[in-house]
C-alpha positions as a Python dict, from the first residue, in 0.01 Angstrom:
ca = {
    (1, 'M'): (0, 0, 0),
    (2, 'M'): (-297, 61, -236),
    (3, 'G'): (-76, -209, -472),
    (4, 'N'): (-41, -467, -183),
    (5, 'T'): (-468, -369, -45),
    (6, 'S'): (-497, -410, -459),
    (7, 'S'): (-342, -735, -563),
    (8, 'T'): (-452, -895, -198),
    (9, 'F'): (-810, -829, -283),
    (10, 'T'): (-739, -1008, -673),
    (11, 'M'): (-600, -1315, -514),
    (12, 'L'): (-894, -1329, -248),
    (13, 'A'): (-1178, -1302, -610),
    (14, 'P'): (-1145, -1635, -671),
    (15, 'W'): (-1183, -1695, -315),
    (16, 'L'): (-1531, -1485, -311),
    (17, 'R'): (-1659, -1651, -584),
    (18, 'K'): (-1574, -1995, -462),
    (19, 'G'): (-1696, -1924, -118),
    (20, 'S'): (-2025, -1788, -212),
    (21, 'W'): (-2066, -2213, -318),
    (22, 'S'): (-1916, -2271, -23),
    (23, 'V'): (-2207, -2066, 150),
    (24, 'L'): (-2468, -2205, -76),
    (25, 'D'): (-2323, -2599, 63),
    (26, 'Q'): (-2289, -2482, 377),
    (27, 'G'): (-2647, -2339, 422),
    (28, 'L'): (-2836, -2599, 249),
    (29, 'F'): (-2687, -2870, 411),
    (30, 'A'): (-2771, -2654, 765),
    (31, 'L'): (-3085, -2572, 626),
    (32, 'S'): (-3147, -2971, 624),
    (33, 'N'): (-3008, -3044, 966),
    (34, 'F'): (-3187, -2730, 1089),
    (35, 'A'): (-3506, -2834, 931),
    (36, 'V'): (-3505, -3197, 1052),
    (37, 'N'): (-3448, -3013, 1441),
    (38, 'I'): (-3701, -2803, 1378),
    (39, 'L'): (-3982, -3057, 1335),
    (40, 'L'): (-3789, -3279, 1617),
    (41, 'A'): (-3798, -2968, 1890),
    (42, 'R'): (-4242, -2918, 1797),
    (43, 'W'): (-4334, -3223, 1828),
    (44, 'L'): (-4136, -3420, 2039),
    (45, 'T'): (-4100, -3288, 2403),
    (46, 'P'): (-3871, -3090, 2473),
    (47, 'E'): (-3713, -3413, 2749),
    (48, 'A'): (-3755, -3624, 2462),
    (49, 'Y'): (-3585, -3357, 2216),
    (50, 'G'): (-3299, -3296, 2503),
    (51, 'A'): (-3250, -3719, 2508),
    (52, 'F'): (-3167, -3702, 2095),
    (53, 'T'): (-2915, -3367, 2159),
    (54, 'V'): (-2734, -3576, 2374),
    (55, 'A'): (-2742, -3924, 2220),
    (56, 'F'): (-2591, -3661, 1892),
    (57, 'I'): (-2401, -3476, 2066),
    (58, 'C'): (-2225, -3750, 2186),
    (59, 'S'): (-2194, -3884, 1869),
    (60, 'L'): (-2040, -3596, 1674),
    (61, 'L'): (-1681, -3664, 1896),
    (62, 'G'): (-1647, -3947, 1658),
    (63, 'G'): (-1676, -3673, 1409),
    (64, 'A'): (-1406, -3468, 1581),
    (65, 'V'): (-1150, -3792, 1556),
    (66, 'H'): (-1209, -3812, 1186),
    (67, 'G'): (-1205, -3466, 1095),
    (68, 'G'): (-886, -3442, 1304),
    (69, 'L'): (-769, -3765, 1191),
    (70, 'F'): (-903, -3742, 755),
    (71, 'I'): (-1054, -3411, 631),
    (72, 'E'): (-802, -3096, 874),
    (73, 'P'): (-496, -3269, 704),
    (74, 'M'): (-716, -3320, 358),
    (75, 'L'): (-789, -2940, 334),
    (76, 'V'): (-397, -2916, 382),
    (77, 'F'): (-235, -3217, 189),
    (78, 'G'): (-494, -3266, -102),
    (79, 'A'): (-350, -2870, -183),
    (80, 'G'): (-32, -2953, -152),
    (81, 'K'): (191, -3268, -122),
    (82, 'F'): (-7, -3502, -299),
    (83, 'E'): (-167, -3217, -552),
    (84, 'S'): (-45, -3409, -802),
    (85, 'R'): (-251, -3753, -743),
    (86, 'V'): (-529, -3568, -534),
    (87, 'Y'): (-771, -3837, -712),
    (88, 'S'): (-589, -4136, -581),
    (89, 'Y'): (-527, -3958, -229),
    (90, 'L'): (-907, -3892, -231),
    (91, 'R'): (-922, -4265, -238),
    (92, 'V'): (-695, -4406, -14),
    (93, 'L'): (-914, -4174, 250),
    (94, 'V'): (-1291, -4312, 144),
    (95, 'G'): (-1072, -4696, 242),
    (96, 'G'): (-951, -4527, 589),
    (97, 'H'): (-1258, -4406, 615),
    (98, 'V'): (-1439, -4732, 623),
    (99, 'R'): (-1238, -4892, 901),
    (100, 'F'): (-1258, -4495, 1128),
    (101, 'A'): (-1652, -4583, 1062),
    (102, 'S'): (-1674, -4964, 1113),
    (103, 'I'): (-1446, -4911, 1453),
    (104, 'F'): (-1680, -4573, 1666),
    (105, 'G'): (-1979, -4739, 1514),
    (106, 'M'): (-1902, -5078, 1705),
    (107, 'L'): (-1800, -4858, 1983),
    (108, 'L'): (-2127, -4651, 1984),
    (109, 'G'): (-2335, -4993, 1981),
    (110, 'I'): (-2229, -5141, 2271),
    (111, 'F'): (-2302, -4813, 2432),
    (112, 'A'): (-2618, -4872, 2297),
    (113, 'V'): (-2671, -5214, 2492),
    (114, 'M'): (-2596, -5050, 2811),
    (115, 'F'): (-2848, -4771, 2788),
    (116, 'I'): (-3095, -5044, 2675),
    (117, 'V'): (-2972, -5266, 2957),
    (118, 'S'): (-3003, -4971, 3253),
    (119, 'G'): (-3377, -4869, 3161),
    (120, 'E'): (-3260, -4536, 2927),
    (121, 'G'): (-3435, -4641, 2622),
    (122, 'D'): (-3463, -4373, 2477),
    (123, 'L'): (-3101, -4277, 2488),
    (124, 'G'): (-3040, -4703, 2414),
    (125, 'T'): (-3221, -4697, 2106),
    (126, 'A'): (-3115, -4318, 1947),
    (127, 'F'): (-2762, -4467, 2023),
    (128, 'A'): (-2813, -4767, 1824),
    (129, 'A'): (-2873, -4565, 1523),
    (130, 'L'): (-2579, -4333, 1571),
    (131, 'A'): (-2443, -4663, 1545),
    (132, 'I'): (-2562, -4715, 1185),
    (133, 'A'): (-2584, -4339, 1082),
    (134, 'Q'): (-2234, -4194, 1145),
    (135, 'A'): (-2044, -4402, 921),
    (136, 'F'): (-2256, -4236, 676),
    (137, 'I'): (-2257, -3918, 746),
    (138, 'T'): (-1827, -3879, 828),
    (139, 'F'): (-1881, -3989, 478),
    (140, 'L'): (-2066, -3716, 371),
    (141, 'W'): (-1851, -3495, 513),
    (142, 'L'): (-1527, -3625, 345),
    (143, 'M'): (-1693, -3617, 6),
    (144, 'R'): (-1792, -3215, 95),
    (145, 'R'): (-1483, -3174, 163),
    (146, 'A'): (-1252, -3289, -86),
    (147, 'C'): (-1504, -3129, -342),
    (148, 'Y'): (-1280, -2798, -173),
    (149, 'V'): (-1001, -2932, -214),
    (150, 'V'): (-999, -2979, -550),
    (151, 'F'): (-1188, -2618, -575),
    (152, 'K'): (-1536, -2756, -666),
    (153, 'P'): (-1731, -2600, -354),
    (154, 'H'): (-2043, -2593, -662),
    (155, 'V'): (-2044, -2902, -668),
    (156, 'A'): (-2111, -3014, -321),
    (157, 'A'): (-2362, -2733, -306),
    (158, 'I'): (-2526, -2931, -598),
    (159, 'S'): (-2523, -3239, -361),
    (160, 'G'): (-2670, -3007, -63),
    (161, 'V'): (-2998, -2918, -281),
    (162, 'A'): (-3045, -3354, -290),
    (163, 'Y'): (-3009, -3378, 38),
    (164, 'L'): (-3188, -3115, 99),
    (165, 'V'): (-3491, -3302, -44),
    (166, 'L'): (-3419, -3664, 60),
    (167, 'V'): (-3353, -3561, 426),
    (168, 'V'): (-3693, -3299, 451),
    (169, 'G'): (-3902, -3460, 268),
    (170, 'G'): (-3842, -3802, 392),
    (171, 'A'): (-3887, -3558, 728),
    (172, 'V'): (-4246, -3430, 678),
    (173, 'G'): (-4322, -3804, 545),
    (174, 'M'): (-4196, -3996, 829),
    (175, 'N'): (-4445, -3676, 1052),
    (176, 'H'): (-4754, -3702, 833),
    (177, 'V'): (-4772, -4050, 894),
    (178, 'G'): (-4664, -4052, 1248),
    (179, 'Y'): (-4334, -4140, 1294),
    (180, 'L'): (-4101, -3879, 1303),
    (181, 'T'): (-3833, -3978, 1620),
    (182, 'G'): (-3542, -3881, 1724),
    (183, 'P'): (-3361, -4244, 1634),
    (184, 'A'): (-3542, -4236, 1351),
    (185, 'A'): (-3475, -3854, 1204),
    (186, 'L'): (-3103, -4047, 1286),
    (187, 'L'): (-3186, -4318, 1008),
    (188, 'L'): (-3298, -4143, 809),
    (189, 'M'): (-2969, -3820, 796),
    (190, 'G'): (-2792, -4151, 759),
    (191, 'A'): (-2946, -4286, 402),
    (192, 'G'): (-2970, -3946, 309),
    (193, 'A'): (-2589, -3904, 357),
    (194, 'L'): (-2557, -4235, 169),
    (195, 'L'): (-2680, -4158, -136),
    (196, 'T'): (-2501, -3791, -145),
    (197, 'G'): (-2176, -3932, -51),
    (198, 'L'): (-2190, -4199, -309),
    (199, 'G'): (-2296, -3921, -607),
    (200, 'L'): (-1975, -3726, -540),
    (201, 'A'): (-1762, -4003, -492),
    (202, 'L'): (-1903, -4112, -832),
    (203, 'H'): (-1896, -3747, -978),
    (204, 'L'): (-1478, -3717, -828),
    (205, 'G'): (-1425, -3970, -940),
    (206, 'V'): (-1240, -4181, -644),
    (207, 'F'): (-1334, -4563, -764),
    (208, 'R'): (-1181, -4531, -1088),
    (209, 'A'): (-859, -4331, -980),
    (210, 'S'): (-581, -4563, -958),
    (211, 'D'): (-371, -4688, -658),
    (212, 'E'): (-57, -4590, -661),
    (213, 'P'): (233, -4817, -532),
    (214, 'G'): (347, -4614, -204),
    (215, 'L'): (84, -4405, -170),
    (216, 'G'): (-87, -4508, 165),
    (217, 'K'): (160, -4531, 328),
    (218, 'A'): (281, -4160, 303),
    (219, 'V'): (-52, -4063, 325),
    (220, 'R'): (-79, -4261, 639),
    (221, 'L'): (227, -4130, 753),
    (222, 'E'): (201, -3789, 672),
    (223, 'H'): (-209, -3800, 840),
    (224, 'W'): (-79, -3975, 1137),
    (225, 'K'): (198, -3660, 1158),
    (226, 'Y'): (-26, -3393, 1126),
    (227, 'G'): (-380, -3539, 1186),
    (228, 'R'): (-233, -3651, 1610),
    (229, 'W'): (-274, -3316, 1676),
    (230, 'A'): (-586, -3216, 1479),
    (231, 'S'): (-748, -3576, 1627),
    (232, 'A'): (-687, -3438, 1924),
    (233, 'T'): (-778, -3043, 1908),
    (234, 'G'): (-1139, -3171, 1767),
    (235, 'G'): (-1132, -3359, 2038),
    (236, 'L'): (-1107, -3141, 2312),
    (237, 'Q'): (-1300, -2871, 2035),
    (238, 'W'): (-1612, -3105, 2103),
    (239, 'L'): (-1564, -3118, 2491),
    (240, 'H'): (-1556, -2796, 2469),
    (241, 'G'): (-1868, -2765, 2226),
    (242, 'S'): (-2073, -3037, 2428),
    (243, 'L'): (-2046, -2923, 2800),
    (244, 'P'): (-2293, -2715, 2807),
    (245, 'F'): (-2509, -2997, 2704),
    (246, 'L'): (-2379, -3261, 2902),
    (247, 'V'): (-2375, -3062, 3221),
    (248, 'L'): (-2709, -2907, 3192),
    (249, 'P'): (-2973, -3228, 3279),
    (250, 'L'): (-2725, -3251, 3601),
    (251, 'F'): (-2851, -2941, 3701),
    (252, 'V'): (-3185, -2853, 3554),
    (253, 'G'): (-3260, -3240, 3348),
    (254, 'L'): (-3272, -3313, 2989),
    (255, 'E'): (-3526, -2991, 2862),
    (256, 'G'): (-3169, -2783, 2954),
    (257, 'S'): (-3040, -2970, 2667),
    (258, 'G'): (-3346, -2952, 2467),
    (259, 'T'): (-3359, -2550, 2512),
    (260, 'L'): (-3032, -2486, 2430),
    (261, 'R'): (-3001, -2669, 2156),
    (262, 'A'): (-3315, -2472, 2028),
    (263, 'L'): (-3142, -2149, 2086),
    (264, 'F'): (-2853, -2265, 1927),
    (265, 'N'): (-3085, -2322, 1570),
    (266, 'L'): (-3095, -1985, 1515),
    (267, 'A'): (-2758, -1926, 1549),
    (268, 'M'): (-2644, -2245, 1321),
    (269, 'P'): (-2667, -2120, 999),
    (270, 'A'): (-2437, -1855, 1054),
    (271, 'L'): (-2191, -2106, 1240),
    (272, 'Q'): (-2213, -2327, 982),
    (273, 'G'): (-2168, -2073, 664),
    (274, 'F'): (-1856, -1932, 882),
    (275, 'S'): (-1726, -2303, 882),
    (276, 'A'): (-1742, -2324, 523),
    (277, 'L'): (-1552, -2077, 478),
    (278, 'V'): (-1305, -2043, 699),
    (279, 'L'): (-1241, -2424, 622),
    (280, 'L'): (-1205, -2351, 209),
    (281, 'A'): (-946, -2018, 350),
    (282, 'I'): (-703, -2297, 425),
    (283, 'P'): (-578, -2332, 101),
    (284, 'V'): (-585, -1995, 25),
    (285, 'F'): (-376, -1905, 272),
    (286, 'V'): (-150, -2207, 186),
    (287, 'K'): (-104, -1996, -141),
    (288, 'A'): (-73, -1676, 27),
    (289, 'K'): (192, -1808, 232),
    (290, 'S'): (395, -1918, -63),
    (291, 'I'): (403, -1585, -313),
    (292, 'G'): (453, -1333, 33),
    (293, 'R'): (53, -1172, 90),
    (294, 'F'): (2, -1360, 377),
    (295, 'S'): (-31, -1112, 654),
    (296, 'S'): (-301, -864, 400),
    (297, 'T'): (-484, -1167, 303),
    (298, 'V'): (-571, -1258, 657),
    (299, 'R'): (-586, -857, 795),
    (300, 'N'): (-846, -820, 438),
    (301, 'L'): (-1021, -1155, 514),
    (302, 'G'): (-1063, -1105, 875),
    (303, 'I'): (-1247, -764, 828),
    (304, 'A'): (-1494, -918, 599),
    (305, 'L'): (-1583, -1182, 845),
    (306, 'G'): (-1569, -1037, 1086),
    (307, 'G'): (-1828, -733, 1011),
    (308, 'L'): (-2068, -1026, 806),
    (309, 'A'): (-2068, -1188, 1172),
    (310, 'L'): (-2213, -879, 1357),
    (311, 'G'): (-2467, -799, 1101),
    (312, 'Y'): (-2616, -1144, 1194),
    (313, 'A'): (-2619, -1106, 1538),
    (314, 'F'): (-2760, -724, 1489),
    (315, 'L'): (-3035, -929, 1293),
    (316, 'V'): (-3086, -1219, 1517),
    (317, 'G'): (-3098, -1000, 1826),
    (318, 'L'): (-3385, -806, 1695),
    (319, 'F'): (-3596, -1058, 1534),
    (320, 'G'): (-3499, -1336, 1730),
    (321, 'K'): (-3757, -1371, 1999),
    (322, 'S'): (-4060, -1337, 1781),
    (323, 'I'): (-3857, -1662, 1559),
    (324, 'V'): (-3847, -1866, 1892),
    (325, 'A'): (-4197, -1815, 1951),
    (326, 'W'): (-4296, -1885, 1608),
    (327, 'M'): (-4040, -2218, 1560),
    (328, 'Y'): (-4172, -2363, 1856),
    (329, 'R'): (-4537, -2295, 1846),
    (330, 'G'): (-4443, -2083, 2246),
    (331, 'Q'): (-4306, -2452, 2321),
    (332, 'Y'): (-3965, -2233, 2405),
    (333, 'V'): (-3983, -1915, 2627),
    (334, 'V'): (-3677, -1720, 2639),
    (335, 'E'): (-3583, -1381, 2766),
    (336, 'P'): (-3388, -1137, 2518),
    (337, 'A'): (-3081, -1158, 2716),
    (338, 'L'): (-3084, -1505, 2587),
    (339, 'I'): (-3142, -1410, 2205),
    (340, 'W'): (-2837, -1137, 2213),
    (341, 'L'): (-2588, -1380, 2374),
    (342, 'I'): (-2667, -1647, 2116),
    (343, 'A'): (-2711, -1373, 1873),
    (344, 'I'): (-2319, -1247, 1893),
    (345, 'L'): (-2190, -1637, 1957),
    (346, 'P'): (-2088, -1681, 1582),
    (347, 'F'): (-1891, -1335, 1589),
    (348, 'F'): (-1640, -1519, 1850),
    (349, 'A'): (-1691, -1811, 1673),
    (350, 'V'): (-1555, -1671, 1317),
    (351, 'A'): (-1289, -1494, 1479),
    (352, 'S'): (-1139, -1800, 1677),
    (353, 'G'): (-1182, -2018, 1364),
    (354, 'L'): (-977, -1744, 1109),
    (355, 'L'): (-702, -1801, 1322),
    (356, 'M'): (-766, -2179, 1415),
    (357, 'A'): (-731, -2136, 988),
    (358, 'V'): (-396, -1941, 1004),
    (359, 'L'): (-240, -2119, 1266),
    (360, 'R'): (-357, -2491, 1013),
    (361, 'A'): (-191, -2332, 675),
    (362, 'Q'): (87, -2216, 826),
    (363, 'E'): (133, -2647, 921),
    (364, 'R'): (100, -2586, 1297),
    (365, 'P'): (-149, -2780, 1504),
    (366, 'K'): (52, -2859, 1805),
    (367, 'A'): (-5, -2395, 1855),
    (368, 'A'): (-433, -2498, 1766),
    (369, 'F'): (-396, -2786, 2005),
    (370, 'Q'): (-309, -2563, 2265),
    (371, 'A'): (-530, -2323, 2220),
    (372, 'R'): (-842, -2565, 2270),
    (373, 'V'): (-695, -2679, 2583),
    (374, 'G'): (-699, -2374, 2732),
    (375, 'A'): (-1079, -2310, 2621),
    (376, 'V'): (-1148, -2699, 2728),
    (377, 'G'): (-1009, -2525, 3064),
    (378, 'I'): (-1236, -2278, 3063),
    (379, 'A'): (-1534, -2410, 3004),
    (380, 'A'): (-1481, -2759, 3280),
    (381, 'T'): (-1419, -2454, 3565),
    (382, 'L'): (-1572, -2130, 3506),
    (383, 'G'): (-1817, -2238, 3263),
    (384, 'V'): (-1935, -2597, 3477),
    (385, 'A'): (-1977, -2291, 3786),
    (386, 'L'): (-2167, -2056, 3529),
    (387, 'T'): (-2343, -2373, 3367),
    (388, 'G'): (-2492, -2479, 3759),
    (389, 'V'): (-2551, -2123, 3931),
    (390, 'F'): (-2723, -2026, 3619),
    (391, 'G'): (-2882, -2285, 3383),
    (392, 'V'): (-2898, -2236, 2989),
    (393, 'L'): (-2771, -1810, 3041),
    (394, 'G'): (-2479, -1939, 3173),
    (395, 'A'): (-2387, -2223, 2947),
    (396, 'I'): (-2420, -1941, 2663),
    (397, 'C'): (-2188, -1727, 2823),
    (398, 'S'): (-1943, -2050, 2897),
    (399, 'E'): (-1928, -2104, 2490),
    (400, 'I'): (-1846, -1731, 2432),
    (401, 'L'): (-1577, -1712, 2698),
    (402, 'S'): (-1445, -2040, 2502),
    (403, 'Y'): (-1387, -1893, 2245),
    (404, 'V'): (-1239, -1548, 2386),
    (405, 'T'): (-933, -1798, 2554),
    (406, 'E'): (-844, -1979, 2233),
    (407, 'V'): (-823, -1584, 2067),
    (408, 'L'): (-601, -1490, 2348),
    (409, 'V'): (-402, -1789, 2333),
    (410, 'M'): (-359, -1784, 1929),
    (411, 'I'): (-293, -1380, 1907),
    (412, 'P'): (90, -1415, 2088),
    (413, 'K'): (181, -1686, 1907),
    (414, 'L'): (103, -1530, 1575),
    (415, 'L'): (252, -1256, 1658),
    (416, 'K'): (550, -1424, 1725),
    (417, 'S'): (540, -1595, 1395),
    (418, 'E'): (513, -1329, 1241),
    (419, 'A'): (806, -1157, 1406),
    (420, 'E'): (1017, -1491, 1329),
    (421, 'E'): (908, -1439, 964),
    (422, 'S'): (996, -1129, 906),
    (423, 'T'): (1376, -1173, 1096),
    (424, 'T'): (1434, -1430, 838),
    (425, 'A'): (1302, -1251, 552),
    (426, 'S'): (1543, -953, 682),
    (427, 'S'): (1827, -1147, 684),
    (428, 'D'): (1801, -1283, 372),
    (429, 'R'): (1729, -934, 247),
    (430, 'A'): (2128, -810, 401),
    (431, 'G'): (2242, -1215, 234),
    (432, 'N'): (2116, -1073, -95),
    (433, 'I'): (2243, -732, -68),
    (434, 'S'): (2611, -846, 105),
    (435, 'R'): (2647, -1104, -180),
    (436, 'H'): (2609, -838, -462),
    (437, 'P'): (2742, -521, -347),
    (438, 'I'): (2621, -160, -558),
    (439, 'G'): (3004, -168, -650),
    (440, 'S'): (2972, -503, -872),
    (441, 'V'): (2672, -382, -1028),
    (442, 'V'): (2774, -34, -1144),
}
């Protein structure tokens, strides 16, 4: 037992080193977006900040589908089937990204025109800005995750410093001259993402990689085979995460979405950091599975991340109310119950995310999709009811219940898979013994 634990931690040591870079990378980008959100929440009215939040949340649907078709399969296949030609593989993905972003940008533009014509000028201009910025933002997401595939998260972290300076410095400057608005902030984020993403692509040599005959077709086939489920799962994840923000205006107005987003800013550093670690865990799980250390690796990593999430919850629960008062200049007044609920949210998120990573490492995106279906079902029924009755409090409870549902759906699937693998391994060992009886050795 001690030997297995020691071997697991020996294998996890490189992951821990790279994981620290991954957390730094995610933390820097989270800090950039966090700072922009804080500035907007401080200087815009709750209604205007709510309009920005609704528009941005809607744009994330495209990001969820993009992640399912490009990023998630890349994390699996970049460390597996296409590892020997990974840079040519990344070049193919960049070409696919350009086509995807062009189509989604046109859709956002259509919605922008519809909102403007209908008299919703704030939403219309926000959607118009997103039609431009989303292509560059998702490009940066792709390039950052590409650094994880080639096990260079330190490069992504360094790019995070550049993005932080560009976006936060630009936001402070725009606020100083009185031009910081929701649409302006989105365009600023897009410009920063474009410059940073291009820097990563040049460093990784994506544009210098050679075109390999037949690679594009092979990539499209593998990504569609995997990504049709992963993108559907991502779409469901977006719906599960976005429903509270979209439903709140129906009951308490746009200021409800603004208040919820202001509270979520407390959880975002942990959510972003754990998201990075969970993504980096996928190739680690793939490798652990190939050398027979899958279960112990998952268990030890789960204990570590769960402990970190509980520690974060304790700190936010104790100091969250004071932080909210300081960050937003008293513009948002929240009860202690809301602070503690938002504090514990990352724990449930990391539990769900880690189990999702296990399913993805096993190349079982359909099972992950089924878990998302259960979560969305809860969010769209019980969650909407809780939001309608309790407002922001009900919206946070809806998020927690959705994560719990995902965990409850995935655990039986993982236990069944582990039992089947154990049965197969036992059969293989029995077969080996029958082929090599003791007498033949003696």
